[in-house]
N, C-alpha and C positions, 0 to 999 in steps of 0.2 A: 268289321268296319271296312266298307269299300274304299279303295284307293290306297290303302296302306299295305306294304309288302308283308308277306307271310312271316319273314324273319323278324320283323318288328313286332308283329302280333304274338308270335309263338316262340321266338328264339331260334337260333341256328340249329340247335339239337333237334327240336321238333320237326323242322323242315327236313333235315337229313334223315330222320327216322321214317318219315312218311315217304321219302324218295326211294327207300330200299334198304338193303342190308347195311348195318352200321359200318361206316368207313373208319379209317384211322381218325383219331382226334389229336389235336395239339393243345396243350396247356401252356400258356405264356404268362410268366410271372410279370406283373406290372404293379409294383408297390414301392417299398421304401428305397430300393436300390435299382432293381431291374426296371427298365422303362423310364428312368428318371435322369435328370441332368448329371447325376453322379457318374453315370456311364456316358462319357463324352464321345462325340463324333459319330453317334448313331442316330438315324432317323427312326425312332421307335414306332411312330405311327405308320410309317411306310413298311416297316418290317411286319407289323401286325396285319396290315392290309394285304400284303403279299401272301402271307400264310393263309389268310381268310379266303383269298381267291382260289385256293387249292383244296382246303380242308376245313371242317368245322373247328373253330377256335374257341377255347374257353380262356377268359382272362382271370387270373388267380391273384389273390392277395399274396403276401410274402410266403414263399416256399421254404424259408429259413436256410438258404444257402447263398447268402448275399455275396460271399467271396467268389461266386461263380457267375455273377450278373453279366449278362442277361441269360436267364434260364428258360429253356423250352423243354417240355416233356412230350414225347411222341408216344401216344397210346395206341396199341394195336387195334385193328378192326376186329369184328366178331370172328371172322375167318382166321385172322392172324393169331388171336388168343387161342382159338381151337387148335391151331398148329403149334402152340407152345410159346408164342410171342408174349413178351412182357414190356411194360413201359420202358422207354429209353430216355434217360436224363441227359440233356446237353447243356453245357455251360460255356460261358464266354462267347456266346453267339452274338458277335458285335460287328459283323460285316455282311454286306449284301450277298457275297458269294456263299457264305455259310447258310444264309436263309434260302438261297436257290438250291443248294445241295439238299437241304431238308425237304423242300417242295418236290424235288425230283425223286427222292426216296419214298415220300408219301405217295406220289403218283404211281410208283412201282409196286406199292402194296404195304410198305412199312414193316414194323416188327412182326416177325413170324411168317411173313410172306416173302420179303426181299431182304437180303443181308444188309447190314449197316454198311454203307459205303466207307471205304478206308479213310477218306478225308474226314468223315464225321467221327471216326474213332478218336480223332484228336480232341473232340469236344465232349465225348461221353465221360460220365462220372457216376459213381454210386453215392447217393445222398447219405449223409452220416447216419440217419435213423435206420435206413435199410442195411447199411454196413454193420451197425451194432446188432440188429435183429438177426442177421445171418451168422454172426459170431456166437450168439446165444443159443442157436439151434444145434442139437446134436447132429453130427455128420461123420463121414469117414474119418477115422482117426481121432474123433472127439467123443468123450463119454457122454 
């Protein structure tokens, strides 16, 4: 349909895929707590728009870690995953400086390519489901 942007017709992911190798992606929780008036003093729309200006963004329903609202997950690019990068969960991302720190890290390559900036270490957490799964797996010192 002429006159409509490709993102509207095909979605951000299809446009990014057509543009070249898969970049980092960001998942932004926007449901019952994240992105809602329950998290006060945050311009949620501006935060999402700022992230979208730098990287493909997926809006997610509840990620089930409401105590960490606002939750953002930075997923590695194809190259980052090949280098061993894994998704990084960030919680309590409630100020514009934190959003800027995320965009700078994504521009630098994100998980697997660029180390997590020290300032973002303050926001990282392991979601409970992943923590339980890693405890259930055998590993060094565990039968």
